[in-house]
N, C-alpha and C positions, 0 to 999 in steps of 0.2 A: 504494500500500500504506500503510494507516494504522498507528498505533502498536499497536493491538490485534492486528491480523493479524501484524505483524512480531514482536511479543513472543511471540505464540502459537507461531509456527513456530520461533522460536529455542528455545523451551522444549521443543518436540517433537523437533526434529532434533538439536540440540547434545548432549543427554545420550547419544544412541545413538552418535554419532561420538566422543564423549569416551571412552566405555567401550571402543570398538574401538581407539582410539588408545592408551589406557593399558594394556590387557591383551592386545592382539593385535599391532598394528603396531609400537609401540616395542620390545617384547621381541624380536620377530622380526627387526627391522632393526638396532637398536642393541644390544640385549642388556640384561641386568639385572645390575649389579654387587652383590656382597655387602658391599663396603666403599666408602668415598669414593674411595680410590685406584683401585679397579676402575672406578668410575663415570667418573672423569677419563680413564682409558685408553680406555674405550668411546666417550666423546664425541670424543676427539682422533683416534681411528682412523677415525671416520665423520663428519668435519666437515661435508661438504656435505649428507649425509643428515640429520644432526642439525639443521643450520640450517633446512632445509626443514620437518622435522617440528616443530621448535620454533615456527616461524611459524604453521604450520597448527594446531598444538595450542593456541597462544595464542588464535587466532581462535575456535576451537571452545569452549574453556573460558570465554573472555571473553563469547562470544555467549550462553552459558547465564546468566551473572550479569547481563548487560545485558538479557536477556529478563525476568528477575525485576525489574530496575530499572524498565523501561518499564511493566510491569504495575502495580508499586507506585506509580510516579509518576502514572499516570493516575488513581489514586484518592486522591492526597494532598490533604487538605483539613483545615485546622486547626480548623474549626468543628464537626467531628463526631468521635466516638470512633474509628470505623473509619478516617476520613481521617487522623487524627493517627497512628494505628498504621501506616497505609500510608506516611506521610511518614517515620517512623522506619525502616521496612523499606527504603525507597528509599535512605536514607543508608547503611544497612548494606551493601546490595548494590553501591552505588557504591564503598564501601571494599573489598569483595571483588574487584571488577573491577580496582582499583588494585593489590591484592596479587597478583593473577594475573599482571599485566604485570611486576611486580617479580620474582616467583618464576621466571617463564620467562626473563625478560631477563637475569638474572644469569649464566645458563649461557653466554651469548655471550662473557663475559670469559674463560671457560675455553677455548673452542674458537678464540677470536680471538688468543690469545697465541702468538707464533712459537715453533716447536719448540726453537730454540737458547736461548730464555729460560725454557723450562719445566723448570727444574732448581732444586735446592736449595730456598730459601725460597719461590720462585715456585710450585713444585710443591705445597708444603705449603699455600700460600695458596689454590691452586686446589681442593685437597681441602676446605678450610674453606668455600670458596664453595659447593661441592656440598652440604656438610652444612647450611649455613644455608638454601640454596635449598630443599632437601628438607624442612627443618624448618618451612617456611612452610605446607606443605600441611595439617598438623593445625590450624594457626591459621585457615586458610581454611575448613576444615570446621566449626570452632567458630563462626565468624562466620556461616556458612551455616546452622548449626543455629538460632542466635538469629533470623536473618532469616526462616527458615521458620516459627518459632513466632509471631513478630510479624505476618508477612504472613498466615499461616493464620488467626490470630485476627481480623485485619481483614476478611478475606474472609467469615468466618463471620458477623460482625456485619453486614456489608454485605448478604449473602444474595442476591447477583446472579449468582454462579457456583455451580455444583452443590455442595451441601453435602458430599457424599462427597469430592469433589476437595479442597475447602477443609479438611475435617476430616482427610483423609489427609495433607495438607501439614503441618498442625499436629502430628499424631501423629508423623510422621517427624522433625520438628524436635525434639520432646521426646525421642524415641528417640536422636537424635544427641547431645543434651545428656547423656543418661544414659551413652552410650558414652564420652564424655569424663570423666565422673565416675568411671567404672570403669577408667580408664587405668592406675591404680596397683595394680590387683588382680593378684596373682601367679598364674601358671598358668591364665590365663583361656583358654577355647576360642576358636578363630579365628572361630567363627560369631558371637560377640559383636560383631565388627567387620564381618564380611562382610554380615550381614543389614542393618544400618543403611546401609552403603555402597550396597548394591543398591537398597534402598528409596529412598535419596536420589537415585538416578538415574531411578527410575520415577516418583516424585512430580511432577517438572516436566513429564514427558510427559503424565501424566493432567491436570495443571493446564492445560497448553497446549491440549489437546484441548477441554476444557470451556470454557476462555476463548474459544476460537475459535467455539464454538457458542453462547455466551451472547449476550444481546441488549444487554448493557451496553457 
C-alpha cells in the first residue's frame, strides 16, 4: 500500500467513524455531561470503557489528520506555488495531529487518579483538565479550517485531483473560518455551527475518493 492509497482510505473511512464515535457511541456508552464536574463523574464511572474509547477515538481522529498530512506531503515542493502551499498545509496538519494526541491524552490523568485522591483540590484540578481538554477542540477546528483553505488552494493550482473535490475542500475551509469569526455573535442559530461541522466531515470523504481515483 503506497502513500496515496493509505491517505485516501484514511480520509474516506476516518470521518465516518469519527462522526459515529462522537455522536453515537460516546453519548450512548459514557454519556454527555452539562458541566466539567459531570464530565469527570462520567469518565470515572466508566474507566475501562473510557480508556478503550479514548484509544480508539484517538486512532480515528489522528488517522483523519494524518491522511491530510500524507496527501499534502506528497505534493510538497518549494519550487512551485502549489508545492509551497502543500508544504504549509502539511505542517498545519502535523500540528493538528499533535493537538489531537494532547487533547485525548489529557483525559487519562482524570481516569488514572485513584479514587481516594480524587477529593478537594485534586477534584477541582480534574475539572480544569476537562475544561482545557474540551477547549482544544475549537483550536483544532480553526487549524483544520486554515489547513483546508491552504490545501484546497494547492490542489486547485495543481489541477491533478477533481476540481469539484478541491474546490469543495477550499469552500469548506472558508466556511469554517467564517464560523469562527461569528463565534461572538449572540443568539446565533445552531445551524451556523452544524452545517460547517457536517461539511467538514464530508469534504475529506469526497477528497479521499477522488484522490484514490486520480492518476497523480
